[in-house]
C-alpha atoms as an extended CHARMM CRD file, in Angstrom:
* protein
*
       203  EXT
         1         1  MET       CA            -27.3260000000       -8.8970000000      -21.9560000000  PROA      1               0.0000000000
         2         2  PRO       CA            -26.4530000000       -6.5490000000      -19.0820000000  PROA      2               0.0000000000
         3         3  LEU       CA            -23.6020000000       -4.8010000000      -20.9160000000  PROA      3               0.0000000000
         4         4  TYR       CA            -24.0080000000       -1.1570000000      -19.9420000000  PROA      4               0.0000000000
         5         5  ARG       CA            -20.9560000000        0.5560000000      -21.4250000000  PROA      5               0.0000000000
         6         6  ASP       CA            -17.8500000000       -0.4540000000      -23.3320000000  PROA      6               0.0000000000
         7         7  PHE       CA            -14.8870000000        1.7250000000      -22.3400000000  PROA      7               0.0000000000
         8         8  SER       CA            -12.2930000000       -0.3130000000      -24.2300000000  PROA      8               0.0000000000
         9         9  ASP       CA             -9.3840000000        1.4660000000      -25.8970000000  PROA      9               0.0000000000
        10        10  ASP       CA             -6.2820000000        0.3980000000      -27.7710000000  PROA      10              0.0000000000
        11        11  GLN       CA             -4.6650000000       -0.6360000000      -24.4890000000  PROA      11              0.0000000000
        12        12  ALA       CA             -7.3800000000       -2.6380000000      -22.7600000000  PROA      12              0.0000000000
        13        13  THR       CA            -10.7930000000       -4.2830000000      -22.9580000000  PROA      13              0.0000000000
        14        14  ILE       CA            -12.9080000000       -2.5150000000      -20.3300000000  PROA      14              0.0000000000
        15        15  LEU       CA            -16.5200000000       -3.5850000000      -19.9100000000  PROA      15              0.0000000000
        16        16  LEU       CA            -19.0910000000       -2.2100000000      -17.4800000000  PROA      16              0.0000000000
        17        17  TRP       CA            -22.1770000000       -4.3270000000      -16.8310000000  PROA      17              0.0000000000
        18        18  LYS       CA            -25.3670000000       -3.6320000000      -14.9070000000  PROA      18              0.0000000000
        19        19  TYR       CA            -27.1980000000       -6.2860000000      -12.9160000000  PROA      19              0.0000000000
        20        20  SER       CA            -30.4670000000       -7.5300000000      -14.3480000000  PROA      20              0.0000000000
        21        21  GLU       CA            -32.8100000000       -9.7820000000      -12.3850000000  PROA      21              0.0000000000
        22        22  ASP       CA            -33.8050000000      -11.7240000000      -15.4660000000  PROA      22              0.0000000000
        23        23  GLU       CA            -30.1950000000      -12.8120000000      -16.1050000000  PROA      23              0.0000000000
        24        24  ASP       CA            -29.0760000000      -16.3180000000      -15.1590000000  PROA      24              0.0000000000
        25        25  PHE       CA            -26.5160000000      -16.1470000000      -12.3570000000  PROA      25              0.0000000000
        26        26  ASN       CA            -25.7030000000      -19.8100000000      -11.8910000000  PROA      26              0.0000000000
        27        27  LEU       CA            -23.0490000000      -20.0040000000       -9.1870000000  PROA      27              0.0000000000
        28        28  GLU       CA            -21.9630000000      -23.5360000000      -10.0930000000  PROA      28              0.0000000000
        29        29  PHE       CA            -21.3420000000      -22.4830000000      -13.6870000000  PROA      29              0.0000000000
        30        30  LEU       CA            -19.8900000000      -19.0070000000      -13.1750000000  PROA      30              0.0000000000
        31        31  LEU       CA            -17.7340000000      -19.2950000000      -10.0740000000  PROA      31              0.0000000000
        32        32  GLU       CA            -14.3800000000      -21.0270000000       -9.9940000000  PROA      32              0.0000000000
        33        33  LYS       CA            -14.3050000000      -24.0390000000       -7.6500000000  PROA      33              0.0000000000
        34        34  GLU       CA            -11.2370000000      -22.5180000000       -6.0000000000  PROA      34              0.0000000000
        35        35  ASN       CA            -13.4070000000      -19.6140000000       -4.7960000000  PROA      35              0.0000000000
        36        36  PHE       CA            -16.3980000000      -21.4890000000       -3.3520000000  PROA      36              0.0000000000
        37        37  ASP       CA            -15.0960000000      -21.2460000000        0.2270000000  PROA      37              0.0000000000
        38        38  LYS       CA            -14.1950000000      -17.5890000000       -0.2760000000  PROA      38              0.0000000000
        39        39  VAL       CA            -17.7680000000      -16.5470000000       -1.1450000000  PROA      39              0.0000000000
        40        40  LYS       CA            -19.7810000000      -18.8130000000        1.1630000000  PROA      40              0.0000000000
        41        41  ASP       CA            -20.3260000000      -16.0420000000        3.7260000000  PROA      41              0.0000000000
        42        42  TYR       CA            -20.7550000000      -13.2050000000        1.2400000000  PROA      42              0.0000000000
        43        43  HSD       CA            -23.7460000000      -10.8960000000        1.5280000000  PROA      43              0.0000000000
        44        44  PRO       CA            -26.1690000000      -11.6610000000       -1.3520000000  PROA      44              0.0000000000
        45        45  THR       CA            -25.3980000000       -8.3180000000       -2.9970000000  PROA      45              0.0000000000
        46        46  LYS       CA            -21.6490000000       -8.8950000000       -2.8810000000  PROA      46              0.0000000000
        47        47  LEU       CA            -22.1530000000      -12.3730000000       -4.3220000000  PROA      47              0.0000000000
        48        48  LYS       CA            -24.1340000000      -10.9120000000       -7.2380000000  PROA      48              0.0000000000
        49        49  GLU       CA            -21.3080000000       -8.4440000000       -7.8880000000  PROA      49              0.0000000000
        50        50  THR       CA            -18.7930000000      -11.2950000000       -7.8810000000  PROA      50              0.0000000000
        51        51  LEU       CA            -20.8510000000      -13.3690000000      -10.3020000000  PROA      51              0.0000000000
        52        52  LEU       CA            -21.4390000000      -10.3690000000      -12.5430000000  PROA      52              0.0000000000
        53        53  VAL       CA            -17.6770000000       -9.9640000000      -12.9390000000  PROA      53              0.0000000000
        54        54  ARG       CA            -17.4840000000      -13.6560000000      -13.9190000000  PROA      54              0.0000000000
        55        55  LYS       CA            -20.1860000000      -13.1400000000      -16.5420000000  PROA      55              0.0000000000
        56        56  ILE       CA            -18.0980000000      -10.3560000000      -18.0310000000  PROA      56              0.0000000000
        57        57  LEU       CA            -15.0370000000      -12.6020000000      -18.0820000000  PROA      57              0.0000000000
        58        58  LYS       CA            -16.9160000000      -15.4460000000      -19.7730000000  PROA      58              0.0000000000
        59        59  SER       CA            -18.1060000000      -13.0740000000      -22.4770000000  PROA      59              0.0000000000
        60        60  VAL       CA            -14.4870000000      -12.2760000000      -23.3570000000  PROA      60              0.0000000000
        61        61  LEU       CA            -12.2730000000      -15.1680000000      -22.1920000000  PROA      61              0.0000000000
        62        62  PRO       CA            -14.6040000000      -18.0960000000      -21.4200000000  PROA      62              0.0000000000
        63        63  ASP       CA            -11.8310000000      -20.5430000000      -20.5320000000  PROA      63              0.0000000000
        64        64  TYR       CA            -10.0840000000      -18.2890000000      -18.0180000000  PROA      64              0.0000000000
        65        65  LYS       CA            -10.4860000000      -18.0140000000      -14.2330000000  PROA      65              0.0000000000
        66        66  ILE       CA            -10.1720000000      -15.2060000000      -11.7220000000  PROA      66              0.0000000000
        67        67  LEU       CA             -8.1410000000      -16.3900000000       -8.7450000000  PROA      67              0.0000000000
        68        68  TYR       CA             -6.6670000000      -14.4990000000       -5.7800000000  PROA      68              0.0000000000
        69        69  ASP       CA             -3.2830000000      -13.8180000000       -4.2740000000  PROA      69              0.0000000000
        70        70  GLY       CA             -4.5170000000      -12.7560000000       -0.8610000000  PROA      70              0.0000000000
        71        71  ARG       CA             -7.0890000000      -10.1200000000       -1.7720000000  PROA      71              0.0000000000
        72        72  ILE       CA             -5.5980000000       -9.3240000000       -5.1800000000  PROA      72              0.0000000000
        73        73  PRO       CA             -7.3840000000      -10.8880000000       -8.1760000000  PROA      73              0.0000000000
        74        74  TYR       CA             -5.4180000000      -12.2910000000      -11.0740000000  PROA      74              0.0000000000
        75        75  LEU       CA             -6.1990000000      -14.1490000000      -14.2560000000  PROA      75              0.0000000000
        76        76  PHE       CA             -5.4160000000      -17.8180000000      -14.8410000000  PROA      76              0.0000000000
        77        77  PRO       CA             -3.8320000000      -18.6120000000      -17.2360000000  PROA      77              0.0000000000
        78        78  ASN       CA             -1.8020000000      -15.5420000000      -16.3890000000  PROA      78              0.0000000000
        79        79  ASP       CA             -1.6270000000      -14.1440000000      -19.9470000000  PROA      79              0.0000000000
        80        80  TYR       CA             -3.2070000000      -10.7640000000      -19.1350000000  PROA      80              0.0000000000
        81        81  GLU       CA             -3.4030000000       -8.1890000000      -16.3790000000  PROA      81              0.0000000000
        82        82  ILE       CA             -6.8470000000       -7.5350000000      -14.9130000000  PROA      82              0.0000000000
        83        83  SER       CA             -8.6040000000       -5.0700000000      -12.6650000000  PROA      83              0.0000000000
        84        84  VAL       CA            -12.0060000000       -5.5380000000      -11.0470000000  PROA      84              0.0000000000
        85        85  THR       CA            -14.4530000000       -3.0700000000       -9.5330000000  PROA      85              0.0000000000
        86        86  HSD       CA            -18.1000000000       -3.0840000000       -8.5020000000  PROA      86              0.0000000000
        87        87  SER       CA            -20.7240000000       -0.9530000000       -6.8360000000  PROA      87              0.0000000000
        88        88  PHE       CA            -24.0980000000       -2.6350000000       -7.0700000000  PROA      88              0.0000000000
        89        89  PRO       CA            -25.8540000000       -2.7730000000       -9.4870000000  PROA      89              0.0000000000
        90        90  PHE       CA            -22.6930000000       -2.1770000000      -11.5400000000  PROA      90              0.0000000000
        91        91  ALA       CA            -19.5570000000       -4.2540000000      -12.0140000000  PROA      91              0.0000000000
        92        92  ALA       CA            -16.6260000000       -3.8430000000      -14.3730000000  PROA      92              0.0000000000
        93        93  LEU       CA            -13.6390000000       -5.8020000000      -15.5820000000  PROA      93              0.0000000000
        94        94  ALA       CA            -10.5290000000       -4.5520000000      -17.3780000000  PROA      94              0.0000000000
        95        95  ILE       CA             -8.2430000000       -6.9240000000      -19.2710000000  PROA      95              0.0000000000
        96        96  SER       CA             -4.9370000000       -5.7930000000      -20.7270000000  PROA      96              0.0000000000
        97        97  LYS       CA             -1.4490000000       -6.9140000000      -21.6790000000  PROA      97              0.0000000000
        98        98  ASN       CA             -0.2440000000       -4.0650000000      -19.4540000000  PROA      98              0.0000000000
        99        99  LYS       CA             -0.9980000000       -3.0460000000      -15.8830000000  PROA      99              0.0000000000
       100       100  VAL       CA             -4.4510000000       -1.4930000000      -15.5900000000  PROA      100             0.0000000000
       101       101  GLY       CA             -6.5440000000       -0.1350000000      -12.7320000000  PROA      101             0.0000000000
       102       102  ILE       CA            -10.2630000000        0.6980000000      -12.6980000000  PROA      102             0.0000000000
       103       103  ASP       CA            -12.6420000000        1.8950000000      -10.0170000000  PROA      103             0.0000000000
       104       104  ILE       CA            -16.2960000000        2.8740000000       -9.7770000000  PROA      104             0.0000000000
       105       105  GLU       CA            -17.6530000000        5.2130000000       -7.1050000000  PROA      105             0.0000000000
       106       106  PRO       CA            -21.0810000000        6.7670000000       -6.4730000000  PROA      106             0.0000000000
       107       107  PHE       CA            -21.2640000000       10.4850000000       -5.7980000000  PROA      107             0.0000000000
       108       108  ASN       CA            -22.1230000000       10.8860000000       -2.1150000000  PROA      108             0.0000000000
       109       109  GLN       CA            -21.8940000000       13.7660000000        0.3550000000  PROA      109             0.0000000000
       110       110  LYS       CA            -20.2780000000       11.4030000000        2.8920000000  PROA      110             0.0000000000
       111       111  ILE       CA            -16.9610000000       11.8300000000        1.1140000000  PROA      111             0.0000000000
       112       112  LEU       CA            -16.6800000000       15.3030000000        2.6480000000  PROA      112             0.0000000000
       113       113  ARG       CA            -16.1800000000       13.6580000000        6.0460000000  PROA      113             0.0000000000
       114       114  ILE       CA            -13.2830000000       11.4430000000        4.9890000000  PROA      114             0.0000000000
       115       115  GLN       CA            -11.3680000000       13.7400000000        2.6430000000  PROA      115             0.0000000000
       116       116  HSD       CA             -8.6530000000       14.2460000000        5.2720000000  PROA      116             0.0000000000
       117       117  LYS       CA             -7.7250000000       10.5630000000        4.8660000000  PROA      117             0.0000000000
       118       118  PHE       CA             -6.8170000000       10.7530000000        1.1770000000  PROA      118             0.0000000000
       119       119  LEU       CA             -6.6450000000       14.3810000000        0.0000000000  PROA      119             0.0000000000
       120       120  HSD       CA             -3.2520000000       16.0690000000       -0.1430000000  PROA      120             0.0000000000
       121       121  GLU       CA             -3.0930000000       19.8280000000        0.4080000000  PROA      121             0.0000000000
       122       122  GLU       CA             -1.8560000000       20.4300000000       -3.1490000000  PROA      122             0.0000000000
       123       123  GLU       CA             -4.8550000000       18.5290000000       -4.5460000000  PROA      123             0.0000000000
       124       124  SER       CA             -7.3020000000       20.6860000000       -2.6370000000  PROA      124             0.0000000000
       125       125  SER       CA             -5.9570000000       23.7710000000       -4.4410000000  PROA      125             0.0000000000
       126       126  PHE       CA             -7.6470000000       22.9810000000       -7.7910000000  PROA      126             0.0000000000
       127       127  ILE       CA            -11.0260000000       21.8000000000       -6.4580000000  PROA      127             0.0000000000
       128       128  GLU       CA            -13.9390000000       24.0290000000       -7.4790000000  PROA      128             0.0000000000
       129       129  LYS       CA            -15.9260000000       24.6200000000       -4.2850000000  PROA      129             0.0000000000
       130       130  GLU       CA            -19.3400000000       24.3380000000       -5.9500000000  PROA      130             0.0000000000
       131       131  LYS       CA            -18.3060000000       20.9300000000       -7.3370000000  PROA      131             0.0000000000
       132       132  GLU       CA            -16.4450000000       19.7260000000       -4.2510000000  PROA      132             0.0000000000
       133       133  VAL       CA            -18.1900000000       16.3640000000       -3.8850000000  PROA      133             0.0000000000
       134       134  ALA       CA            -17.5750000000       15.5260000000       -7.5460000000  PROA      134             0.0000000000
       135       135  TYR       CA            -13.9000000000       16.4510000000       -7.4100000000  PROA      135             0.0000000000
       136       136  LEU       CA            -13.3050000000       14.5660000000       -4.1640000000  PROA      136             0.0000000000
       137       137  THR       CA            -15.0450000000       11.4690000000       -5.5200000000  PROA      137             0.0000000000
       138       138  VAL       CA            -12.9920000000       11.5020000000       -8.6990000000  PROA      138             0.0000000000
       139       139  ILE       CA             -9.7160000000       11.9810000000       -6.7880000000  PROA      139             0.0000000000
       140       140  TRP       CA            -10.6060000000        9.1560000000       -4.4100000000  PROA      140             0.0000000000
       141       141  SER       CA            -11.5080000000        6.8980000000       -7.3190000000  PROA      141             0.0000000000
       142       142  LEU       CA             -8.3420000000        7.7560000000       -9.2500000000  PROA      142             0.0000000000
       143       143  LYS       CA             -6.2430000000        6.8440000000       -6.2400000000  PROA      143             0.0000000000
       144       144  GLU       CA             -8.1240000000        3.5630000000       -5.8380000000  PROA      144             0.0000000000
       145       145  SER       CA             -7.3910000000        2.7630000000       -9.4900000000  PROA      145             0.0000000000
       146       146  LEU       CA             -3.7360000000        3.6970000000       -9.0090000000  PROA      146             0.0000000000
       147       147  TYR       CA             -3.5370000000        1.4700000000       -5.9400000000  PROA      147             0.0000000000
       148       148  LYS       CA             -4.6840000000       -1.5140000000       -7.9870000000  PROA      148             0.0000000000
       149       149  ILE       CA             -1.7300000000       -0.9930000000      -10.3240000000  PROA      149             0.0000000000
       150       150  HSD       CA              0.8950000000       -0.0110000000       -7.7990000000  PROA      150             0.0000000000
       151       151  HSD       CA              0.1460000000       -1.0650000000       -4.2420000000  PROA      151             0.0000000000
       152       152  SER       CA              1.9610000000       -1.4740000000       -0.9620000000  PROA      152             0.0000000000
       153       153  ASN       CA              0.8160000000       -2.1590000000        2.5910000000  PROA      153             0.0000000000
       154       154  TYR       CA              3.1040000000        0.6610000000        3.7110000000  PROA      154             0.0000000000
       155       155  TRP       CA              1.7250000000        3.4210000000        1.5140000000  PROA      155             0.0000000000
       156       156  SER       CA             -1.1480000000        5.8070000000        2.1420000000  PROA      156             0.0000000000
       157       157  LEU       CA             -3.5300000000        7.2610000000       -0.4360000000  PROA      157             0.0000000000
       158       158  LYS       CA             -2.8020000000       10.7070000000        0.9600000000  PROA      158             0.0000000000
       159       159  LYS       CA              0.9990000000       10.6320000000        0.9740000000  PROA      159             0.0000000000
       160       160  HSD       CA              2.0100000000        8.3300000000       -1.8600000000  PROA      160             0.0000000000
       161       161  TYR       CA             -0.6880000000        8.6730000000       -4.5260000000  PROA      161             0.0000000000
       162       162  GLU       CA             -0.8970000000       12.0270000000       -6.2610000000  PROA      162             0.0000000000
       163       163  VAL       CA             -3.4370000000       13.4110000000       -8.7290000000  PROA      163             0.0000000000
       164       164  LYS       CA             -2.2710000000       16.3920000000      -10.7400000000  PROA      164             0.0000000000
       165       165  PRO       CA             -4.6610000000       19.3210000000      -11.4170000000  PROA      165             0.0000000000
       166       166  PHE       CA             -7.5170000000       18.5650000000      -13.8180000000  PROA      166             0.0000000000
       167       167  SER       CA            -10.9200000000       19.9050000000      -14.8140000000  PROA      167             0.0000000000
       168       168  LEU       CA            -14.1940000000       18.0130000000      -14.6090000000  PROA      168             0.0000000000
       169       169  ASP       CA            -15.0700000000       19.5880000000      -17.9610000000  PROA      169             0.0000000000
       170       170  PHE       CA            -12.3480000000       17.5520000000      -19.6630000000  PROA      170             0.0000000000
       171       171  PRO       CA            -11.4260000000       14.5900000000      -17.4340000000  PROA      171             0.0000000000
       172       172  PHE       CA             -8.9850000000       12.9040000000      -19.8230000000  PROA      172             0.0000000000
       173       173  ASP       CA             -5.2050000000       12.4840000000      -19.8800000000  PROA      173             0.0000000000
       174       174  ILE       CA             -5.1290000000       13.2090000000      -16.1600000000  PROA      174             0.0000000000
       175       175  GLN       CA             -1.6210000000       12.9380000000      -14.7310000000  PROA      175             0.0000000000
       176       176  CYS       CA             -1.2520000000       10.7090000000      -11.6550000000  PROA      176             0.0000000000
       177       177  ARG       CA              1.8260000000        9.7350000000       -9.7070000000  PROA      177             0.0000000000
       178       178  VAL       CA              2.8160000000        7.0120000000       -7.2540000000  PROA      178             0.0000000000
       179       179  HSD       CA              5.8780000000        7.9270000000       -5.2270000000  PROA      179             0.0000000000
       180       180  ASP       CA              7.9800000000        7.3940000000       -2.1330000000  PROA      180             0.0000000000
       181       181  ASP       CA             11.6840000000        7.8800000000       -1.3810000000  PROA      181             0.0000000000
       182       182  ASN       CA             12.6340000000        5.2640000000       -3.9700000000  PROA      182             0.0000000000
       183       183  VAL       CA              9.7890000000        5.2690000000       -6.5040000000  PROA      183             0.0000000000
       184       184  SER       CA              8.2280000000        7.9040000000       -8.7550000000  PROA      184             0.0000000000
       185       185  ASP       CA              5.9860000000        6.4500000000      -11.4640000000  PROA      185             0.0000000000
       186       186  LEU       CA              3.7650000000        8.6170000000      -13.6380000000  PROA      186             0.0000000000
       187       187  TYR       CA              0.4930000000        7.4190000000      -15.1780000000  PROA      187             0.0000000000
       188       188  LYS       CA             -2.2980000000        8.8120000000      -17.3210000000  PROA      188             0.0000000000
       189       189  ALA       CA             -5.9500000000        8.4060000000      -16.4100000000  PROA      189             0.0000000000
       190       190  ARG       CA             -9.4170000000        9.2130000000      -17.6670000000  PROA      190             0.0000000000
       191       191  VAL       CA            -12.7920000000        9.5740000000      -15.9930000000  PROA      191             0.0000000000
       192       192  GLU       CA            -16.2080000000        8.6100000000      -17.3280000000  PROA      192             0.0000000000
       193       193  PHE       CA            -19.5430000000        9.7180000000      -15.8290000000  PROA      193             0.0000000000
       194       194  PHE       CA            -22.9200000000        7.9490000000      -15.9170000000  PROA      194             0.0000000000
       195       195  GLU       CA            -26.0380000000        8.0980000000      -13.7590000000  PROA      195             0.0000000000
       196       196  ASN       CA            -24.7260000000        9.0650000000      -10.2920000000  PROA      196             0.0000000000
       197       197  TYR       CA            -21.3070000000        7.4290000000      -10.6670000000  PROA      197             0.0000000000
       198       198  CYS       CA            -17.7980000000        8.1230000000      -11.7910000000  PROA      198             0.0000000000
       199       199  PHE       CA            -15.6230000000        5.4670000000      -13.3850000000  PROA      199             0.0000000000
       200       200  THR       CA            -11.8410000000        5.9010000000      -13.4490000000  PROA      200             0.0000000000
       201       201  ILE       CA             -9.3670000000        4.1400000000      -15.6940000000  PROA      201             0.0000000000
       202       202  VAL       CA             -5.5970000000        4.1950000000      -15.2180000000  PROA      202             0.0000000000
       203       203  ASP       CA             -3.5080000000        2.3500000000      -17.8050000000  PROA      203             0.0000000000
């Protein structure tokens, strides 16, 4: 079994799996017929990520499907909220009665070049310079998780998604906010680290 970590809590079932070549990834069995056309042009790696998420689902709710409203995945029957993330060889699925957002990101120096796209000036004030890549990656990932809960085509990660000050030494109960002129919703998040990745959970 490729189960790598179980991050479940009293709010959600959150499973992280790692791809294994000796696992059976039967497309006909794992993939919903409704999604065959959607994946026909997928890169082989992306297809493996997609099937890995389905293996996770079948281990928990074998009679359910993951379908899409545009690009947004949802569960059918629609009894639970879900969130999906993957970065090969990892994939994760969160299932909850409440809104939940998860994201996985590798630590990479390239994030230094795009920080201006998502980092607010106030967020830069608590970043420890010697750990800049780690902080930026976590902030990016937290905002991606927030977006999966509370998204709009008119919002930007820089202006409308806020991460309050936190320390990498204790990355739990992190305060996050989604806001515009009419909305201000506060969430709590946590971060988990493994290998060269960070995994963020907002619920």
